[in-house]
C-alpha positions in Angstrom: -37.3 148.9 -83.7 -37.9 148.5 -87.4 -37.7 145.4 -89.7 -35.7 144.8 -92.8 -37.4 143.5 -95.9 -37.1 139.8 -96.7 -37.8 138.7 -100.3 -39.7 135.5 -99.4 -41.0 133.5 -96.5 -38.8 131.0 -94.7 -38.7 128.3 -92.0 -36.4 128.7 -89.0 -36.3 127.3 -85.5 -34.7 130.6 -84.4 -37.7 132.8 -85.4 -41.2 133.7 -84.3 -43.7 134.5 -87.1 -46.6 137.0 -86.7 -49.2 138.7 -88.8 -48.1 142.1 -90.2 -51.0 144.2 -89.1 -52.2 147.0 -91.5 -52.4 149.9 -89.1 -50.4 152.6 -87.3 -47.4 151.6 -85.3 -47.5 153.0 -81.8 -45.7 152.9 -78.5 -48.1 152.9 -75.5 -46.7 154.7 -72.5 -48.5 154.2 -69.1 -47.4 157.1 -66.8 -49.1 158.7 -63.8 -52.3 156.8 -64.4 -52.5 158.0 -68.0 -52.0 156.5 -71.5 -49.9 158.1 -74.3 -50.0 156.5 -77.7 -47.0 157.8 -79.6 -46.8 157.1 -83.4 -43.6 157.1 -85.4 -43.8 160.9 -85.8 -43.9 161.3 -82.0 -47.5 162.4 -82.1 -49.8 161.4 -79.2 -52.8 159.5 -80.8 -54.6 159.0 -77.5 -57.0 162.0 -77.9 -58.6 160.6 -81.0 -58.9 157.1 -79.6 -60.8 157.6 -76.3 -61.8 153.9 -76.1 -58.1 153.1 -75.5 -58.0 155.0 -72.2 -58.6 151.6 -70.5 -54.9 150.9 -71.2 -54.1 153.4 -68.4 -55.0 150.5 -66.0 -51.9 148.6 -67.0 -48.9 148.5 -64.7 -47.5 152.0 -64.0 -44.3 153.1 -65.9 -44.7 150.4 -68.6 -44.1 150.7 -72.3 -45.7 148.5 -74.9 -45.0 148.3 -78.7 -47.8 147.5 -81.0 -50.1 148.4 -83.9 -53.3 150.5 -83.8 -55.9 148.9 -86.0 -59.6 149.1 -86.7 -61.2 145.7 -87.4 -64.1 145.4 -89.9 -65.5 141.9 -90.2 -62.4 140.5 -88.5 -59.9 142.2 -90.9 -57.9 145.4 -90.4 -59.4 148.3 -92.4 -56.9 151.0 -93.2 -59.6 153.4 -94.6 -61.5 153.2 -91.3 -58.3 153.7 -89.3 -57.4 156.7 -91.5 -60.8 158.2 -90.7 -60.2 157.8 -87.0 -56.7 159.3 -87.2 -57.7 162.4 -89.1 -60.5 163.3 -86.6 -60.0 166.6 -84.9 -63.3 167.0 -83.0 -63.5 165.2 -79.6 -67.2 164.8 -80.2 -66.5 163.1 -83.5 -63.8 161.0 -82.0 -66.2 159.7 -79.3 -68.8 158.9 -82.0 -66.3 157.0 -84.1 -65.0 155.1 -81.1 -68.5 153.6 -80.8 -69.0 153.1 -84.5 -65.5 151.8 -85.4 -63.6 151.0 -82.2 -59.8 150.6 -82.4 -57.7 147.7 -81.0 -54.2 147.9 -79.8 -52.4 144.8 -81.1 -49.5 144.4 -78.6 -46.5 142.5 -79.7 -43.6 143.6 -77.5 -43.0 144.9 -73.9 -40.1 147.4 -73.5 -40.6 148.5 -69.8 -42.5 146.9 -67.0 -43.0 148.8 -63.7 -40.1 151.1 -64.7 -37.8 148.2 -65.3 -36.2 148.1 -68.7 -36.6 144.8 -70.7 -34.8 146.0 -73.8 -31.9 143.6 -73.3 -34.0 140.6 -72.5 -34.7 138.0 -75.3 -37.8 138.5 -77.4 -39.6 135.4 -76.1 -39.1 136.5 -72.5 -40.5 140.0 -73.2 -43.5 138.4 -75.0 -44.1 136.0 -72.1 -44.4 138.9 -69.8 -46.5 140.8 -72.2 -48.9 137.9 -72.6 -49.3 137.6 -68.8 -50.0 141.3 -68.6 -52.7 141.2 -71.4 -54.3 138.2 -69.8 -54.4 139.9 -66.3 -55.7 143.2 -67.5 -58.3 141.8 -69.9 -59.8 144.5 -72.2 -61.5 144.3 -75.6 -59.2 147.1 -76.8 -56.0 145.3 -75.9 -55.1 142.1 -77.8 -51.9 140.1 -77.7 -50.5 139.5 -81.2 -50.1 135.7 -81.4 -47.3 134.1 -83.4 -46.0 130.7 -84.4 -42.5 129.2 -84.1 -40.4 127.7 -86.8 -43.0 127.2 -89.6 -42.9 130.5 -91.4 -43.6 129.2 -94.9 -46.9 127.5 -94.0 -47.9 130.5 -91.8 -47.3 132.9 -94.6 -49.5 130.8 -97.0 -52.3 130.9 -94.4 -52.2 134.6 -93.8 -52.0 135.3 -97.6 -55.1 133.2 -98.1 -56.8 135.0 -95.3 -56.1 138.4 -97.0 -53.5 139.9 -94.6 -50.8 142.2 -95.9 -47.8 140.3 -94.8 -45.8 138.5 -92.1 -43.2 139.5 -89.5 -40.2 137.2 -88.7 -38.4 137.9 -85.4 -35.4 136.3 -84.0 -36.5 134.7 -80.7 -33.3 135.6 -78.7 -33.1 139.2 -80.0 -32.9 142.3 -77.9 -35.0 145.4 -78.6 -33.0 148.0 -80.5 -34.7 151.4 -80.1 -34.8 153.5 -83.3 -32.9 150.9 -85.4 -33.9 149.0 -88.5 -32.4 145.6 -87.6 -31.9 142.2 -89.3 -33.3 140.7 -86.0 -36.7 141.5 -87.4 -37.8 140.9 -91.0 -41.0 141.6 -92.9 -42.3 139.5 -95.7 -45.0 141.3 -97.7 -47.8 139.8 -99.6 -47.5 141.7 -102.9 -47.0 145.5 -102.5 -48.8 148.8 -101.9 -48.7 151.7 -104.3 -50.6 154.9 -105.0 -52.5 155.4 -108.2 -54.6 158.1 -109.7 -58.4 157.5 -109.9 -59.3 158.2 -113.6 -62.8 156.6 -113.7 -65.1 153.9 -112.4 -67.5 151.2 -113.3 -71.0 151.5 -112.0 -72.9 148.8 -110.2 -76.0 147.8 -112.2 -79.2 149.7 -111.3 -77.6 151.3 -108.3 -75.8 154.7 -107.5 -72.6 152.9 -106.4 -69.3 152.0 -108.0 -68.4 148.3 -108.7 -64.8 149.2 -109.3 -62.4 152.2 -109.6 -60.3 152.6 -112.7 -56.6 153.3 -112.0 -54.0 155.2 -114.0 -50.5 156.6 -114.1 -49.5 159.8 -115.9 -46.6 159.1 -118.2 -45.5 162.4 -119.8 -49.0 163.7 -120.1 -50.6 160.4 -121.2 -52.8 158.3 -119.0 -51.6 154.7 -118.8 -54.4 152.4 -117.6 -53.3 150.1 -114.8 -56.5 148.2 -114.3 -59.6 148.2 -112.1 -59.9 147.6 -108.3 -63.2 146.2 -107.2 -62.5 144.8 -103.7 -61.6 146.3 -100.3 -64.5 148.8 -100.3 -67.3 149.1 -97.7 -70.8 149.7 -99.0 -70.5 153.3 -97.7 -67.3 153.7 -99.7 -69.0 152.5 -102.9 -71.9 155.0 -102.6 -69.7 157.9 -101.5 -67.1 157.4 -104.3 -69.9 157.2 -106.9 -71.3 160.6 -105.7 -67.8 162.1 -105.8 -66.9 160.8 -109.2 -70.3 161.7 -110.8 -69.6 165.3 -110.0 -66.3 165.3 -111.9 -65.8 166.2 -115.6 -65.0 163.7 -118.3 -61.4 162.7 -118.7 -59.9 164.1 -122.0 -58.2 161.4 -124.2 -59.0 158.4 -121.9 -56.9 155.2 -122.3 -58.0 153.0 -125.2 -57.5 149.7 -123.4 -60.1 150.3 -120.6 -63.3 148.3 -120.1 -66.3 149.0 -122.3 -68.6 150.4 -119.6 -65.9 152.7 -118.3 -67.0 156.1 -117.0 -63.8 158.1 -117.3 -63.4 161.2 -115.0 -60.8 163.9 -114.6 -60.1 164.0 -110.9 -57.4 164.9 -108.4 -58.2 161.8 -106.3 -55.5 159.2 -105.5 -55.8 155.9 -103.7 -53.6 153.3 -102.1 -53.8 149.8 -103.7 -52.4 146.5 -102.6 -51.6 144.1 -105.4 -49.6 140.9 -106.0 -47.6 142.1 -109.0 -47.9 143.8 -112.4 -48.5 141.9 -115.6 -46.2 142.3 -118.6 -48.7 144.9 -119.9 -48.5 146.9 -116.7 -51.9 145.9 -115.2 -52.3 145.1 -111.5 -52.8 141.5 -110.4 -55.2 140.9 -107.5 -55.7 144.6 -106.5 -57.3 145.5 -103.2 -58.4 149.1 -102.4 -56.6 150.4 -99.2 -58.1 153.9 -99.0 -57.9 157.3 -100.5 -54.7 159.4 -100.2 -55.6 162.5 -98.2 
């Protein structure tokens, strides 16, 4: 079940409001004492997340809906999740499970002990889910909490905390498999877009970036869209510096970039979350969300 986009937050006694987690949507199937984590492309993610095998202890023939996330300092890190998802080696997967363990943020229960709950109201399904999560306590399984009625205030709180958006779900709604329904709405904090990396600013006296310089190619001319300096781990800053230092200078760089800009010709692109674009096309409040592989 997918959500429709809402333009702005709202209050409603008929809705439950939750954090919109920045991760990978998955259905967790518990069958024959095993766990299958199926993403939206019907790929089983369980082999690259060995720490989530504990979910196989949940009631047999149950199906949970949720989001796979990797938390860094209490916030979902899409770059760290992307690193986990792209792992092909079982040895590497086991190492990353220790280094950056994943969490399954459960927000709906579709089947319980082979009994379908799809036609039951959302709040009933979530009550059963909450009881299940409490009974089978595990650090890798977390119930996605929500608030009733006060969506505007909740949205303000999660925006201030740095989350990517809010979900609003009608409390008496059924679960519609494979549908994008008005029963569920998503309200985004800003938007996410891909940009070319055309340079960087270096941190003083250190082999690390302080910011990436972003651009868009408009008919062969690079348009400078601003700098992004937040959302990086320390490892990111040093690794990107090493990558970019090996690239050649960018021919005909934008004239409106920062004075200390080190322009580079690269094929690197990144995802950036931002509130809006200024009249001059620059990004307001950008946050780095990871490289595009």
